[in-house]
MIRONU-615110 format. One record per residue (C-alpha): residue number from 0; x, y negated, z negated. Coordinates in nm, 2 decimals. Layout:
BEGIN
+--------+--------+--------+--------+
: koltor :     xx :     yy :     zz :
+--------+--------+--------+--------+
:    NUM :      X :      Y :      Z :
...
+--------+--------+--------+--------+
This chain:
BEGIN
+--------+--------+--------+--------+
: koltor :     xx :     yy :     zz :
+--------+--------+--------+--------+
:      0 :   0.01 :  -6.40 :   2.15 :
:      1 :  -0.29 :  -6.20 :   2.25 :
:      2 :  -0.09 :  -5.97 :   2.47 :
:      3 :   0.15 :  -5.91 :   2.18 :
:      4 :  -0.14 :  -5.82 :   1.94 :
:      5 :  -0.28 :  -5.58 :   2.20 :
:      6 :   0.06 :  -5.41 :   2.24 :
:      7 :   0.08 :  -5.37 :   1.86 :
:      8 :  -0.27 :  -5.22 :   1.85 :
:      9 :  -0.19 :  -4.98 :   2.13 :
:     10 :   0.13 :  -4.86 :   1.95 :
:     11 :  -0.07 :  -4.82 :   1.63 :
:     12 :  -0.34 :  -4.62 :   1.80 :
:     13 :  -0.08 :  -4.40 :   1.97 :
:     14 :   0.09 :  -4.32 :   1.64 :
:     15 :  -0.25 :  -4.22 :   1.49 :
:     16 :  -0.34 :  -4.00 :   1.79 :
:     17 :   0.00 :  -3.82 :   1.77 :
:     18 :  -0.04 :  -3.77 :   1.40 :
:     19 :  -0.40 :  -3.63 :   1.44 :
:     20 :  -0.29 :  -3.40 :   1.72 :
:     21 :   0.00 :  -3.27 :   1.51 :
:     22 :  -0.24 :  -3.21 :   1.22 :
:     23 :  -0.48 :  -3.03 :   1.45 :
:     24 :  -0.20 :  -2.80 :   1.58 :
:     25 :  -0.10 :  -2.72 :   1.22 :
:     26 :  -0.45 :  -2.61 :   1.14 :
:     27 :  -0.48 :  -2.39 :   1.45 :
:     28 :  -0.15 :  -2.21 :   1.36 :
:     29 :  -0.23 :  -1.92 :   1.12 :
:     30 :   0.10 :  -1.85 :   0.94 :
:     31 :  -0.08 :  -1.63 :   0.69 :
:     32 :  -0.16 :  -1.35 :   0.93 :
:     33 :   0.04 :  -1.03 :   0.91 :
:     34 :   0.10 :  -0.73 :   0.68 :
:     35 :   0.17 :  -0.75 :   0.31 :
:     36 :   0.32 :  -0.50 :   0.07 :
:     37 :   0.21 :  -0.49 :  -0.29 :
:     38 :   0.50 :  -0.63 :  -0.49 :
:     39 :   0.35 :  -0.59 :  -0.84 :
:     40 :   0.02 :  -0.52 :  -1.02 :
:     41 :  -0.03 :  -0.61 :  -1.38 :
:     42 :  -0.31 :  -0.56 :  -1.63 :
:     43 :  -0.39 :  -0.82 :  -1.89 :
:     44 :  -0.47 :  -0.53 :  -2.13 :
:     45 :  -0.21 :  -0.25 :  -2.18 :
:     46 :  -0.35 :   0.07 :  -2.04 :
:     47 :  -0.26 :   0.44 :  -2.01 :
:     48 :  -0.34 :   0.55 :  -1.65 :
:     49 :  -0.12 :   0.86 :  -1.63 :
:     50 :  -0.22 :   1.03 :  -1.96 :
:     51 :   0.12 :   1.02 :  -2.11 :
:     52 :   0.00 :   0.86 :  -2.43 :
:     53 :   0.19 :   0.54 :  -2.36 :
:     54 :   0.01 :   0.21 :  -2.27 :
:     55 :   0.16 :  -0.05 :  -2.04 :
:     56 :   0.07 :  -0.38 :  -1.87 :
:     57 :   0.25 :  -0.25 :  -1.56 :
:     58 :  -0.04 :  -0.11 :  -1.36 :
:     59 :   0.18 :  -0.04 :  -1.06 :
:     60 :   0.43 :   0.16 :  -1.26 :
:     61 :   0.15 :   0.36 :  -1.43 :
:     62 :   0.01 :   0.48 :  -1.10 :
:     63 :   0.35 :   0.55 :  -0.95 :
:     64 :   0.45 :   0.77 :  -1.25 :
:     65 :   0.37 :   1.14 :  -1.28 :
:     66 :   0.03 :   1.21 :  -1.42 :
:     67 :  -0.01 :   1.46 :  -1.71 :
:     68 :  -0.32 :   1.67 :  -1.65 :
:     69 :  -0.55 :   1.78 :  -1.94 :
:     70 :  -0.38 :   2.12 :  -1.94 :
:     71 :  -0.03 :   1.98 :  -1.95 :
:     72 :   0.04 :   2.02 :  -1.58 :
:     73 :   0.25 :   1.74 :  -1.44 :
:     74 :   0.12 :   1.60 :  -1.11 :
:     75 :   0.29 :   1.36 :  -0.88 :
:     76 :   0.03 :   1.16 :  -0.69 :
:     77 :   0.31 :   0.99 :  -0.50 :
:     78 :   0.14 :   0.65 :  -0.46 :
:     79 :   0.39 :   0.45 :  -0.25 :
:     80 :   0.35 :   0.08 :  -0.20 :
:     81 :   0.62 :   0.09 :   0.06 :
:     82 :   0.41 :   0.29 :   0.31 :
:     83 :   0.25 :   0.09 :   0.59 :
:     84 :  -0.10 :   0.23 :   0.54 :
:     85 :  -0.10 :   0.08 :   0.19 :
:     86 :  -0.02 :  -0.27 :   0.32 :
:     87 :  -0.27 :  -0.55 :   0.30 :
:     88 :  -0.36 :  -0.69 :   0.64 :
:     89 :  -0.45 :  -1.04 :   0.73 :
:     90 :  -0.58 :  -1.07 :   1.09 :
:     91 :  -0.53 :  -1.20 :   1.35 :
:     92 :  -0.22 :  -0.99 :   1.39 :
:     93 :  -0.06 :  -0.95 :   1.73 :
:     94 :  -0.25 :  -0.62 :   1.76 :
:     95 :  -0.59 :  -0.80 :   1.73 :
:     96 :  -0.51 :  -1.11 :   1.94 :
:     97 :  -0.84 :  -1.07 :   2.13 :
:     98 :  -1.05 :  -1.09 :   1.81 :
:     99 :  -1.12 :  -1.44 :   1.67 :
:    100 :  -1.25 :  -1.33 :   1.33 :
:    101 :  -1.00 :  -1.37 :   1.05 :
:    102 :  -1.04 :  -1.06 :   0.84 :
:    103 :  -0.84 :  -0.98 :   0.52 :
:    104 :  -0.81 :  -0.62 :   0.41 :
:    105 :  -0.64 :  -0.64 :   0.07 :
:    106 :  -0.58 :  -0.26 :   0.03 :
:    107 :  -0.57 :  -0.20 :  -0.35 :
:    108 :  -0.51 :   0.14 :  -0.53 :
:    109 :  -0.80 :   0.24 :  -0.77 :
:    110 :  -0.86 :   0.55 :  -0.98 :
:    111 :  -1.09 :   0.83 :  -0.88 :
:    112 :  -1.18 :   1.02 :  -1.19 :
:    113 :  -1.34 :   1.37 :  -1.19 :
:    114 :  -1.48 :   1.57 :  -1.49 :
:    115 :  -1.43 :   1.93 :  -1.55 :
:    116 :  -1.71 :   2.11 :  -1.73 :
:    117 :  -1.58 :   2.33 :  -2.02 :
:    118 :  -1.91 :   2.45 :  -2.16 :
:    119 :  -2.11 :   2.34 :  -2.46 :
:    120 :  -2.17 :   2.00 :  -2.30 :
:    121 :  -1.79 :   1.94 :  -2.31 :
:    122 :  -1.63 :   1.76 :  -2.01 :
:    123 :  -1.26 :   1.69 :  -1.96 :
:    124 :  -1.18 :   1.38 :  -1.76 :
:    125 :  -0.90 :   1.42 :  -1.51 :
:    126 :  -0.76 :   1.18 :  -1.26 :
:    127 :  -0.76 :   1.35 :  -0.93 :
:    128 :  -0.61 :   1.08 :  -0.71 :
:    129 :  -0.58 :   0.71 :  -0.64 :
:    130 :  -0.81 :   0.59 :  -0.37 :
:    131 :  -0.73 :   0.30 :  -0.14 :
:    132 :  -0.98 :   0.01 :  -0.18 :
:    133 :  -1.01 :  -0.15 :   0.16 :
:    134 :  -1.20 :  -0.48 :   0.22 :
:    135 :  -1.33 :  -0.67 :   0.51 :
:    136 :  -1.33 :  -1.02 :   0.37 :
:    137 :  -1.35 :  -1.31 :   0.62 :
:    138 :  -1.11 :  -1.57 :   0.51 :
:    139 :  -1.01 :  -1.92 :   0.62 :
:    140 :  -0.71 :  -2.14 :   0.55 :
:    141 :  -0.77 :  -2.48 :   0.38 :
:    142 :  -0.47 :  -2.70 :   0.32 :
:    143 :  -0.25 :  -2.39 :   0.36 :
:    144 :  -0.44 :  -2.20 :   0.09 :
:    145 :  -0.67 :  -1.90 :   0.14 :
:    146 :  -1.04 :  -1.91 :   0.08 :
:    147 :  -1.27 :  -1.60 :   0.11 :
:    148 :  -1.55 :  -1.73 :   0.33 :
:    149 :  -1.77 :  -1.41 :   0.34 :
:    150 :  -1.79 :  -1.05 :   0.22 :
:    151 :  -1.99 :  -0.90 :   0.51 :
:    152 :  -1.96 :  -0.54 :   0.38 :
:    153 :  -2.06 :  -0.62 :   0.02 :
:    154 :  -1.73 :  -0.49 :  -0.11 :
:    155 :  -1.74 :  -0.71 :  -0.42 :
:    156 :  -2.06 :  -0.54 :  -0.52 :
:    157 :  -1.96 :  -0.19 :  -0.40 :
:    158 :  -1.64 :  -0.18 :  -0.60 :
:    159 :  -1.79 :  -0.38 :  -0.89 :
:    160 :  -1.52 :  -0.65 :  -0.85 :
:    161 :  -1.59 :  -0.95 :  -1.07 :
:    162 :  -1.43 :  -1.30 :  -1.10 :
:    163 :  -1.22 :  -1.25 :  -0.78 :
:    164 :  -0.96 :  -1.52 :  -0.71 :
:    165 :  -0.70 :  -1.54 :  -0.44 :
:    166 :  -0.40 :  -1.78 :  -0.43 :
:    167 :  -0.13 :  -1.83 :  -0.18 :
:    168 :   0.19 :  -1.87 :  -0.36 :
:    169 :   0.41 :  -1.96 :  -0.06 :
:    170 :   0.44 :  -1.87 :   0.30 :
:    171 :   0.53 :  -1.51 :   0.23 :
:    172 :   0.34 :  -1.43 :  -0.09 :
:    173 :  -0.02 :  -1.43 :  -0.22 :
:    174 :  -0.18 :  -1.30 :  -0.53 :
:    175 :  -0.53 :  -1.18 :  -0.62 :
:    176 :  -0.69 :  -1.14 :  -0.96 :
:    177 :  -1.02 :  -0.99 :  -1.06 :
:    178 :  -1.19 :  -0.81 :  -1.35 :
:    179 :  -1.22 :  -0.44 :  -1.30 :
:    180 :  -1.31 :  -0.12 :  -1.49 :
:    181 :  -1.01 :   0.12 :  -1.56 :
:    182 :  -1.02 :   0.46 :  -1.72 :
:    183 :  -0.77 :   0.45 :  -2.01 :
:    184 :  -0.67 :   0.80 :  -2.11 :
:    185 :  -0.55 :   0.70 :  -2.45 :
:    186 :  -0.90 :   0.55 :  -2.52 :
:    187 :  -1.08 :   0.83 :  -2.33 :
:    188 :  -1.31 :   0.56 :  -2.19 :
:    189 :  -1.35 :   0.30 :  -1.92 :
:    190 :  -1.24 :  -0.04 :  -2.02 :
:    191 :  -1.25 :  -0.37 :  -1.83 :
:    192 :  -0.93 :  -0.56 :  -1.77 :
:    193 :  -0.81 :  -0.84 :  -1.55 :
:    194 :  -0.58 :  -0.72 :  -1.28 :
:    195 :  -0.33 :  -0.94 :  -1.11 :
:    196 :  -0.16 :  -0.81 :  -0.79 :
:    197 :   0.11 :  -0.99 :  -0.59 :
:    198 :   0.16 :  -0.92 :  -0.22 :
:    199 :   0.47 :  -0.99 :  -0.01 :
:    200 :   0.47 :  -1.04 :   0.37 :
:    201 :   0.65 :  -0.78 :   0.58 :
:    202 :   0.85 :  -0.84 :   0.89 :
:    203 :   0.66 :  -0.71 :   1.20 :
+--------+--------+--------+--------+
């Protein structure tokens, strides 16, 4: 009877060890790493980013549309979310296999607004281009979800990003949301809105 009990205990312990090893292996596998294309960007508040007098919740479409300058000139900024240099990057990718730090560069397009002086203290706001906001967040995976562990370059403060949240939707998509100041040409002023951007994983 004693030998039988010992065998049962050994089998039970073996099952536990196999389960633990499998769990450990799953944690070590980073299936989040890779390059991600912006699939959509929406603004909670409708905004006019291209100075055409029409407001929209579709932030991405606004910045991909032609911009109408203060003098009526139509300018194509040609922001293209299909280009690789606009992709978000979650390391470790195969190009950084010798680096153990898990960095997340979200790559998000933001406005760069310039003013033109017209005399008599009169300035005309004009949107010169869309800059690429790059980050160096250190992330970790917890229960297959993403958590920002550190912001070593103070990007939250530098870009004035507030209430930042990140959520992994599935194995090939994640989304970010944050409060951000946007220049609305219909309002002729900076307004704060919550932006939501969804990213889709690209095949390497």
